[in-house]
C-alpha positions in Angstrom: 10.9 14.3 12.6 12.5 11.8 10.2 15.9 12.3 8.5 17.3 11.0 5.3 19.4 11.9 2.4 19.1 14.2 -0.6 20.6 12.2 -3.5 22.0 14.2 -6.4 22.4 13.1 -10.0 26.0 12.0 -9.2 24.6 10.1 -6.2 26.4 12.4 -3.7 24.3 12.2 -0.5 23.6 15.1 1.9 21.5 14.9 5.0 18.0 16.3 5.0 14.9 16.3 7.3 11.4 15.3 6.5 8.9 17.7 8.0 5.4 16.7 9.0 2.6 18.1 6.8 1.0 20.4 9.4 -1.8 22.9 8.9 -3.4 25.4 11.3 -7.1 24.9 10.9 -10.2 26.2 12.7 -13.0 23.7 13.5 -16.5 24.4 14.8 -17.7 22.2 17.7 -21.5 22.1 17.5 -21.8 20.6 21.0 -20.3 23.7 22.6 -21.0 26.2 19.9 -17.3 27.3 19.9 -14.6 27.5 17.3 -11.3 25.8 18.1 -7.9 26.3 16.3 -5.8 23.1 16.0 -2.5 22.4 14.3 -3.2 19.1 12.6 -1.6 17.0 9.9 -3.3 16.3 6.6 -4.1 12.8 7.8 -5.6 14.3 11.0 -8.0 16.5 9.0 -9.2 13.3 7.2 -9.7 11.6 10.6 -11.7 14.6 11.8 -13.9 14.6 8.7 -14.5 10.9 9.1 -15.2 10.6 12.8 -16.4 14.1 13.6 -14.7 16.8 15.7 -16.2 15.7 19.0 -15.1 12.0 18.6 -11.7 13.0 17.4 -11.1 15.4 20.3 -12.2 12.7 22.7 -9.7 10.3 21.3 -7.0 12.9 21.2 -7.6 13.8 24.9 -7.5 10.2 25.9 -4.1 9.8 24.1 -2.8 13.0 25.6 -2.5 15.0 22.4 -5.2 17.6 23.3 -6.1 19.2 26.6 -9.5 20.8 26.7 
């Protein structure tokens, strides 16, 4: 999580947090015939659409983000 400032019209600064753009999404894995539910970012959804779910899960498992 990243933090920063809200800046008002008078330039008074108050602290704020930037939340990641996460979505809970179901994906169908044709190799196993199962549906899986993942919490992924918007960029993660684009990566899954580009590589395919099997390749994306393999990469995520190698990096320690997903445990099958």
